[in-house]
C-alpha positions as CSV (number, residue, x, y, z in Angstrom):
1,M,-9.6,13.3,-5.6
2,D,-9.9,9.9,-7.1
3,A,-9.2,7.0,-4.9
4,A,-7.0,4.2,-6.1
5,P,-8.6,0.8,-6.6
6,G,-8.6,-1.8,-3.8
7,R,-5.7,-1.8,-1.4
8,L,-3.6,0.4,-3.7
9,E,-5.4,3.3,-1.9
10,V,-3.3,2.3,1.2
11,V,-0.2,2.9,-0.8
12,R,-1.5,6.2,-2.1
13,T,-2.3,7.3,1.4
14,F,1.2,6.3,2.5
15,L,2.8,8.2,-0.3
16,N,0.8,11.3,0.7
17,T,2.4,11.4,4.1
18,W,4.8,13.8,2.4
19,V,2.7,16.8,1.3
20,I,2.9,20.4,0.3
21,P,-0.1,22.1,2.0
22,N,-2.0,24.6,-0.1
23,E,-1.9,27.2,2.8
24,S,1.9,27.3,3.4
25,R,3.4,25.8,0.2
26,V,6.1,24.4,2.5
27,A,6.7,20.7,2.3
28,E,5.7,18.6,5.4
29,D,6.7,15.1,6.3
30,R,3.9,13.6,8.4
31,L,5.4,10.1,8.5
32,A,7.5,10.6,11.6
33,G,4.4,11.7,13.6
34,L,2.5,8.6,12.5
35,V,5.3,6.2,13.3
36,A,5.7,7.9,16.8
37,D,2.0,7.6,17.6
38,P,0.7,4.0,17.4
39,A,-3.0,5.2,17.7
40,A,-2.5,7.6,14.7
41,W,-0.8,4.8,12.7
42,R,-3.6,2.3,13.3
43,S,-6.2,5.0,12.5
44,T,-4.5,5.9,9.2
45,F,-3.4,2.4,8.2
46,P,-5.8,0.0,10.0
47,D,-4.9,-2.9,7.7
48,L,-1.1,-2.6,8.0
49,G,1.2,-4.1,10.6
50,K,3.5,-2.2,12.9
51,P,5.4,0.6,11.1
52,G,8.9,-0.5,11.9
53,P,11.9,1.8,11.6
54,L,11.2,5.3,10.3
55,A,14.3,5.2,8.0
56,D,13.0,2.1,6.2
57,L,9.6,3.6,5.6
58,T,11.1,6.9,4.5
59,A,13.4,5.2,2.0
60,L,10.5,3.0,0.8
61,R,8.3,6.1,0.3
62,D,11.0,7.9,-1.6
63,D,11.6,4.9,-3.9
64,L,7.9,4.4,-4.5
65,R,7.5,8.1,-5.3
66,A,10.4,7.8,-7.8
67,A,8.6,4.8,-9.5
68,L,5.3,6.6,-9.9
69,G,3.8,6.4,-13.4
70,Q,6.0,3.5,-14.5
71,T,4.5,0.4,-16.0
72,H,7.6,-1.7,-14.9
73,P,9.0,-0.2,-11.7
74,V,12.4,-2.0,-11.9
75,S,13.9,0.7,-9.6
76,L,12.2,-1.0,-6.7
77,A,14.7,-4.0,-6.9
78,G,16.7,-2.6,-4.0
79,Q,13.5,-2.5,-1.9
80,L,12.8,-6.1,-2.8
81,A,16.2,-7.1,-1.6
82,R,15.5,-5.4,1.8
83,H,11.9,-6.6,2.1
84,P,11.6,-9.9,0.2
85,L,8.3,-11.1,-1.1
86,A,7.0,-14.6,-1.8
87,P,4.1,-16.0,-3.8
88,A,0.8,-16.4,-1.8
89,L,-2.7,-17.5,-2.8
90,R,-5.1,-14.7,-3.5
91,A,-8.4,-14.3,-1.6
92,D,-10.2,-13.4,-4.8
93,G,-9.6,-16.8,-6.4
94,R,-6.9,-15.7,-8.8
95,P,-3.7,-17.8,-8.8
96,V,-1.1,-15.9,-6.8
97,E,0.0,-12.6,-5.4
98,L,3.2,-11.5,-3.7
99,A,3.2,-11.2,0.1
100,P,6.0,-10.1,2.5
101,V,8.2,-12.8,3.9
102,S,8.5,-11.0,7.2
103,A,5.9,-8.9,9.1
104,G,5.9,-5.2,9.0
105,A,4.4,-2.3,7.1
106,A,7.3,-1.7,4.7
107,G,7.0,-5.3,3.3
108,E,3.2,-5.0,3.1
109,L,3.3,-1.7,1.3
110,L,5.9,-3.0,-1.2
111,A,3.8,-6.1,-1.9
112,L,0.8,-3.9,-2.6
113,A,2.8,-1.8,-5.0
114,I,4.3,-4.8,-6.8
115,N,1.0,-6.5,-7.1
116,A,-0.5,-3.3,-8.5
117,A,2.2,-3.2,-11.1
118,A,1.4,-6.9,-12.0
119,D,-2.3,-6.1,-12.2
120,G,-1.7,-3.0,-14.4
121,H,-2.7,-0.4,-11.9
122,W,0.6,1.0,-10.7
123,H,1.3,3.2,-13.7
124,R,-1.9,5.2,-13.1
125,L,-0.5,6.4,-9.7
126,R,1.0,9.8,-10.4
127,A,2.4,12.8,-8.5
128,C,1.1,16.3,-9.4
129,P,4.0,18.3,-10.9
130,D,3.0,21.3,-8.8
131,C,1.9,20.2,-5.4
132,R,3.4,16.6,-5.6
133,W,0.1,15.1,-4.3
134,V,-0.2,11.5,-5.4
135,F,-3.4,10.8,-7.2
136,Y,-4.9,7.9,-9.2
137,D,-5.4,8.6,-12.9
138,T,-8.9,7.5,-13.9
139,S,-8.8,9.1,-17.3
140,R,-9.6,6.9,-20.2
141,N,-6.2,7.2,-21.9
142,A,-4.2,7.4,-18.6
143,S,-2.8,10.9,-19.5
144,R,-3.9,13.0,-16.5
145,T,-1.2,15.3,-15.3
146,W,-2.4,17.3,-12.4
147,C,-4.1,16.4,-9.1
148,A,-7.1,18.6,-10.0
149,M,-8.2,21.0,-12.8
150,N,-10.2,23.3,-10.5
151,S,-10.2,24.0,-6.8
152,G,-13.5,22.4,-6.1
153,G,-13.6,23.9,-2.6
154,P,-11.3,24.6,0.4
155,G,-8.2,22.4,0.7
156,V,-8.1,21.5,-3.0
157,R,-5.6,23.5,-5.0
158,G,-6.6,23.0,-8.7
159,C,-3.0,22.8,-10.0
160,G,-4.0,22.2,-13.6
161,S,-6.0,25.4,-13.8
162,I,-3.2,27.3,-12.1
163,A,-0.6,25.9,-14.5
164,K,-2.7,26.7,-17.6
165,T,-3.4,30.2,-16.4
166,R,0.3,30.7,-15.7
167,A,1.2,29.5,-19.3
168,Y,-1.5,31.7,-20.8
169,R,-0.2,34.8,-19.0
170,A,3.4,34.0,-20.0
171,R,2.3,33.8,-23.7
172,K,0.5,37.1,-23.5
173,H,3.5,39.0,-22.1
Protein backbone atom coordinates (compact mmCIF):
# COMPACT_ATOMS: atom_id res chain seq x y z
CA MET A 1 0.00 0.00 0.00
CA ASP A 2 1.20 3.48 -0.79
CA ALA A 3 2.21 5.58 2.18
CA ALA A 4 0.99 9.16 2.40
CA PRO A 5 3.64 11.87 2.14
CA GLY A 6 5.27 13.23 5.27
CA ARG A 7 3.24 13.35 8.45
CA LEU A 8 -0.01 12.72 6.59
CA GLU A 9 0.91 9.05 7.00
CA VAL A 10 0.19 9.49 10.73
CA VAL A 11 -3.37 10.54 9.85
CA ARG A 12 -3.74 7.60 7.45
CA THR A 13 -2.60 5.21 10.20
CA PHE A 14 -5.06 6.81 12.62
CA LEU A 15 -7.94 6.46 10.13
CA ASN A 16 -7.08 2.79 9.66
CA THR A 17 -7.69 2.04 13.35
CA TRP A 18 -11.16 1.16 12.05
CA VAL A 19 -10.72 -1.76 9.68
CA ILE A 20 -12.53 -4.63 7.99
CA PRO A 21 -10.05 -7.53 8.15
CA ASN A 22 -9.80 -9.77 5.08
CA GLU A 23 -10.17 -12.92 7.14
CA SER A 24 -13.40 -12.15 8.98
CA ARG A 25 -14.94 -9.31 6.91
CA VAL A 26 -16.34 -8.01 10.20
CA ALA A 27 -15.50 -4.40 11.09
CA GLU A 28 -13.09 -3.91 14.00
CA ASP A 29 -12.43 -0.72 15.94
CA ARG A 30 -8.88 -0.88 17.27
CA LEU A 31 -8.79 2.66 18.61
CA ALA A 32 -10.11 1.82 22.09
CA GLY A 33 -7.32 -0.72 22.60
CA LEU A 34 -4.67 1.82 21.60
CA VAL A 35 -6.11 4.50 23.88
CA ALA A 36 -6.28 2.06 26.81
CA ASP A 37 -2.67 0.91 26.34
CA PRO A 38 -0.17 3.83 26.54
CA ALA A 39 2.72 1.65 25.28
CA ALA A 40 0.71 0.56 22.22
CA TRP A 41 -0.29 4.19 21.57
CA ARG A 42 3.34 5.39 21.74
CA SER A 43 4.44 2.50 19.53
CA THR A 44 1.80 3.24 16.87
CA PHE A 45 1.91 7.04 17.13
CA PRO A 46 5.35 7.99 18.49
CA ASP A 47 5.08 11.61 17.30
CA LEU A 48 1.65 12.31 18.79
CA GLY A 49 0.85 13.50 22.27
CA LYS A 50 -1.40 11.71 24.73
CA PRO A 51 -4.55 10.34 23.16
CA GLY A 52 -7.15 12.11 25.30
CA PRO A 53 -10.79 10.99 25.52
CA LEU A 54 -11.77 8.07 23.29
CA ALA A 55 -15.05 9.78 22.34
CA ASP A 56 -13.15 12.81 20.96
CA LEU A 57 -10.82 10.62 18.92
CA THR A 58 -13.66 8.47 17.59
CA ALA A 59 -15.63 11.56 16.53
CA LEU A 60 -12.54 13.02 14.88
CA ARG A 61 -11.83 9.77 13.04
CA ASP A 62 -15.43 9.60 11.81
CA ASP A 63 -15.36 13.22 10.61
CA LEU A 64 -11.98 12.80 8.91
CA ARG A 65 -13.21 9.64 7.17
CA ALA A 66 -16.30 11.54 5.98
CA ALA A 67 -14.03 14.24 4.51
CA LEU A 68 -11.77 11.84 2.58
CA GLY A 69 -11.23 12.71 -1.07
CA GLN A 70 -12.44 16.30 -0.69
CA THR A 71 -10.24 19.18 -1.84
CA HIS A 72 -11.91 21.55 0.65
CA PRO A 73 -13.01 19.55 3.71
CA VAL A 74 -15.38 22.21 5.09
CA SER A 75 -17.20 19.50 7.04
CA LEU A 76 -14.33 19.65 9.55
CA ALA A 77 -15.48 23.06 10.84
CA GLY A 78 -17.07 21.46 13.90
CA GLN A 79 -13.81 19.74 14.76
CA LEU A 80 -11.98 23.06 14.40
CA ALA A 81 -14.36 24.56 16.97
CA ARG A 82 -13.56 21.71 19.41
CA HIS A 83 -9.82 21.64 18.68
CA PRO A 84 -8.78 25.17 17.64
CA LEU A 85 -5.66 25.67 15.55
CA ALA A 86 -3.34 28.66 15.32
CA PRO A 87 -0.66 29.70 12.81
CA ALA A 88 2.87 28.54 13.57
CA LEU A 89 6.18 28.77 11.72
CA ARG A 90 7.09 25.73 9.66
CA ALA A 91 10.31 23.84 10.17
CA ASP A 92 10.86 23.59 6.39
CA GLY A 93 11.18 27.36 5.93
CA ARG A 94 7.75 27.92 4.40
CA PRO A 95 5.76 30.73 6.01
CA VAL A 96 3.16 29.11 8.27
CA GLU A 97 1.26 25.98 9.14
CA LEU A 98 -1.56 25.42 11.57
CA ALA A 99 -0.79 23.91 14.96
CA PRO A 100 -3.13 22.91 17.81
CA VAL A 101 -3.77 25.53 20.49
CA SER A 102 -3.87 22.91 23.24
CA ALA A 103 -1.90 19.70 23.63
CA GLY A 104 -3.39 16.37 22.66
CA ALA A 105 -3.53 13.93 19.81
CA ALA A 106 -6.91 15.08 18.46
CA GLY A 107 -5.68 18.63 17.82
CA GLU A 108 -2.42 17.37 16.34
CA LEU A 109 -4.22 15.00 13.97
CA LEU A 110 -6.66 17.72 12.92
CA ALA A 111 -3.77 20.11 12.26
CA LEU A 112 -2.05 17.50 10.09
CA ALA A 113 -5.24 17.01 8.08
CA ILE A 114 -5.91 20.73 7.61
CA ASN A 115 -2.28 21.39 6.64
CA ALA A 116 -2.51 18.52 4.12
CA ALA A 117 -5.61 20.12 2.63
CA ALA A 118 -3.77 23.44 2.36
CA ASP A 119 -0.78 21.73 0.73
CA GLY A 120 -3.02 19.91 -1.78
CA HIS A 121 -2.49 16.38 -0.45
CA TRP A 122 -5.67 15.70 1.53
CA HIS A 123 -7.90 14.95 -1.49
CA ARG A 124 -5.64 12.02 -2.41
CA LEU A 125 -6.49 10.18 0.82
CA ARG A 126 -9.35 7.83 -0.01
CA ALA A 127 -11.22 4.89 1.49
CA CYS A 128 -11.65 1.74 -0.58
CA PRO A 129 -15.36 1.28 -1.35
CA ASP A 130 -15.13 -2.42 -0.49
CA CYS A 131 -12.89 -2.88 2.55
CA ARG A 132 -12.87 0.81 3.64
CA TRP A 133 -9.05 0.76 4.04
CA VAL A 134 -7.68 4.30 3.77
CA PHE A 135 -4.95 4.62 1.14
CA TYR A 136 -3.04 7.46 -0.49
CA ASP A 137 -3.73 7.79 -4.21
CA THR A 138 -0.42 8.15 -6.05
CA SER A 139 -1.94 7.84 -9.53
CA ARG A 140 -1.05 10.57 -11.99
CA ASN A 141 -4.62 11.80 -12.39
CA ALA A 142 -5.71 11.14 -8.78
CA SER A 143 -8.45 8.73 -9.86
CA ARG A 144 -7.59 5.52 -8.04
CA THR A 145 -10.65 3.89 -6.50
CA TRP A 146 -9.57 0.71 -4.71
CA CYS A 147 -6.92 -0.02 -2.11
CA ALA A 148 -5.29 -2.56 -4.44
CA MET A 149 -5.93 -4.15 -7.81
CA ASN A 150 -4.44 -7.53 -6.95
CA SER A 151 -3.84 -9.35 -3.71
CA GLY A 152 -0.06 -9.15 -3.83
CA GLY A 153 0.24 -11.67 -1.01
CA PRO A 154 -1.32 -12.58 2.31
CA GLY A 155 -3.18 -9.83 4.12
CA VAL A 156 -3.84 -7.78 0.98
CA ARG A 157 -7.32 -8.13 -0.43
CA GLY A 158 -7.16 -6.83 -4.02
CA CYS A 159 -10.57 -5.15 -3.90
CA GLY A 160 -10.32 -3.69 -7.42
CA SER A 161 -9.81 -7.09 -9.01
CA ILE A 162 -12.63 -8.57 -6.93
CA ALA A 163 -15.02 -5.75 -7.95
CA LYS A 164 -14.14 -6.04 -11.64
CA THR A 165 -14.58 -9.82 -11.57
CA ARG A 166 -17.93 -9.43 -9.81
CA ALA A 167 -19.11 -6.91 -12.45
CA TYR A 168 -17.90 -9.15 -15.28
CA ARG A 169 -19.79 -12.15 -13.89
CA ALA A 170 -22.94 -10.06 -13.42
CA ARG A 171 -22.77 -8.94 -17.07
CA LYS A 172 -22.34 -12.53 -18.26
CA HIS A 173 -25.42 -13.80 -16.36
